[in-house]
N, C-alpha and C positions, 0 to 999 in steps of 0.2 A: 340772018334774020334776028337772032337773039341779041346781037350787038345793037341793032337798030332799036329793038324794044327797050333795052337797057338805057340807051341814049335818050329815048323818048321819056321814059320814066324819070330819069334824072332831071331832064328839063322841066317836066311837069312839077316835080317836087320843088325845084328851085323857084319856079314861078309862084307856087302856093306860099312858100315862105316869104318871098319878096312882097307879095300882096299883104300878108299878115303883118309885116313890120313896116308898112308905109309910114313914114314920119319919124323913123328912128328906132333904135333898139329898145327904148323904154316901152314902146307900143307892143313889142313882142317879148316882153319880159317873162311871160309865162313859159317860154321855151327854155329858160335858164334854170339852173339848180336852185333849190330852196335857199341856200346861203346867200346867193346873189340877189334873189328877190327880197330877202329880209334886209339886206344892206341898202338896196335902193329905196325901200320903204323908210328905213331909218334916216336916210339922207333927205327924204322928202321929195324924191323925184316922182313918186307915184304912191297912191294909197291902195290898200288891199282890195277895197270894193271896186275900184276902177280896173285893177288888174283882173279880178274875177269876171267882171263884165266883158272885158275884151277876150278872155279865154273862152267864154260861152259863145261869142260871135264867131 
């Protein structure tokens, strides 16, 4: 029973992350460390306001 629950939780977590990053990794940039976020902003891939808005959703 525990193994089944663990499997279910893993699948649910994977589904939640996949939904959060639909359209690529830049849309889920808020999952990454601060250094990676700063580098993506520096490269112009995303701006901080957009990233914060997606984090709140």
